[in-house]
N, C-alpha and C positions, 0 to 999 in steps of 0.2 A: 282503755279507751271506751269501754262499754258504757260508762257513766256519762260520757259526753255525747252519746247518741241523741240525735234529735227525734222528735215525735212529729209525724205527719198523720193527721186524721182527715177523713172525708165524712162530712155530716150533711144531712138534709135539714136545712134550717133557713131562717131569714137573717141575712147578713147584718141588718141593722140591730139585731138583738143578741148577737153572739158575743160572749164575754171574752175579750182579747185586749191587749194593750193598744193595738192599732188594727184598722181595717185597710187592706190594700184595695184601692178603687181604680180600676182601669179607666182612663180618661183620654180625651182628645188633647191636642196641643193648647186648646183654650179652656181646659178643665171641664169640658162638657161630658156628660154621661155617655157611655157607649152602648148601653142596653136599657130596656124598660126596667129591669130589676134595679139597675143603678140609679135610675130616676126615682124609684121608690125609696132608695137609700137616702137620697137628697131630701125627700119629704120628711123622713125620720130625723134627719139632722136639724131641720128647721132653720129659721132665720139666722141663728148663731153660726150655722154651718155655711149657709149660702153666702155670707159676707166674705168668706175665704175663697170663693170660686171666681173672683174677678182677677183677671191677669192683665197687666199693662201691655204685654206682647206675647206672642206665641212661644210656648215652651218646646224644647227639642224632643222629638220622638226618641224614645229610649231613655229618657230621664225620669226622675221621680221627685216630687216635692211633698213636704209634710205640712198639714194644717190641723187645726183643732177639729174635734169631732162634733162640736155643737151639742145637740140633744141625743146623739147616738150613745149606745152603751159603751163603745170604745172611746177613749179620751182623744185619740189621734187618728187621722186618716192619712195614708200615704197614697198619693195620686201617681199611678204608673202611666206615663204617657205612651200610648200604643199606636196612635195614628194622628195624621194631620190632613188638611185638605189636599196636600200633594203626596203624602206617603200613606198608603193604605196599610191596614193591619196585615202583618206577616208573622211567620214563626220567629223571624229575626227581631222584629220590633217588640214582640211579646217577651222574648228572652232578654233583650237589652233593658226593657222597662222593668221587668221583674227583678233582674240583677241589681238595677239601681234602687228599686224599692227595698230589697233585702239589705243593701248597703245603708240606706237611710235607717232601717230598723236596727242595724248594728250600731250606727252612729248614735242613736238615741238609747241604746242598750235595752231594746224592747224584747222581752222574753217570748211573747206570744202574739203572732199575727194571724188574722183571718183573711182569707183570699177567696174571691169567687173564681169561677172558670174565667181565665183571661183571654180575650181575643175572639170570643164567640159572638154570635149575633148575625143578623141578616148581612150577607155579603162579606162576612169575615171568615175565620177559620172554622173547620169542622170541630166537633167536640174532641175527636181523636187527636187532631193536629194540635189543638190547644193543650190537651192533657200531656202530649208528648213534649211540647215546648216547656211546659211548666215542670214536668218531671226532670228534664235536663237541668234546669236551674236549681231546683230544690235538692238535687243529688249532692250539691256542694255544701249543704248545711250540716252543722252550723259552721260559719266562717271562722277566721282567725280570732275574732273577738268573742266567739261563743254565743253570739246572738244572731237571729232569734233561735231559741231552743225548741219552740213548738209552732207548728203551722197547722191551722185548721182550714181545709178547703171546704167552702160552704156552697153546696149545690142546691138547686131548686126542684129537681125532678129525680125520679128513680132511674131514668135513663142516664142522666148526668152522673148519678152516684155510681152506677154500674161501670161506666166508662172510666171515671176517675179512680175507682177502687182497683181496676185492672192495672192502671199505670202507677198507682201508689200502694202496692202491696207492701205492708210493713211487717214482713215475716221476722219473727224473733224480737220484736220490740213491743 
C-alpha cells in the first residue's frame, strides 16, 4: 500500500500560478471570493473565468462545483462553498465543502489539486482551526478512486507555512 500513499505538500506561492490539475477555491454560496487572495485569483483568471462565477440561485454550504479556470495555470477550479449570508464559516462547513471538493476531484480523475488555507480571513477561523479541519479531511486521501493523489497547500506567509507544516507533517513520504 506504500505506492498508493498520497503526497501533501505545503508551499509558499501564488495560487494562480501553481501547476495543478485544479485549484480549490473557497467561496460563498454565490461563488464570491472569501479573502483578498482569492479576489487576486479571480483577476488572474480573467474574463474567461469570471463568466463562470454567475449563479442563478445560491449554492448549498458544504457543496462544491467545478468550472473552467480561464487564464489560470490550472485548467479547472473547484469552488468549495464554505459560507452563506445565513451560515458563517465553521470547521464543519470547511470540512463538508472540502470533502465535496475532493469528491469532485475524484469524479474528474484529477491527480493534483492546489488548495489555499480554507476558512481563514476576517471573522472566520483561526489558522490553527482551519489547518485542523483541513488535516481531518485530507487524512482520508486518496479515496476509493485513487484521486486526487497529490495535494499542494498554497500559503502566502511564513506564519501560514509554519502552522500548516505542523498539521501536515509528511513523515516517511
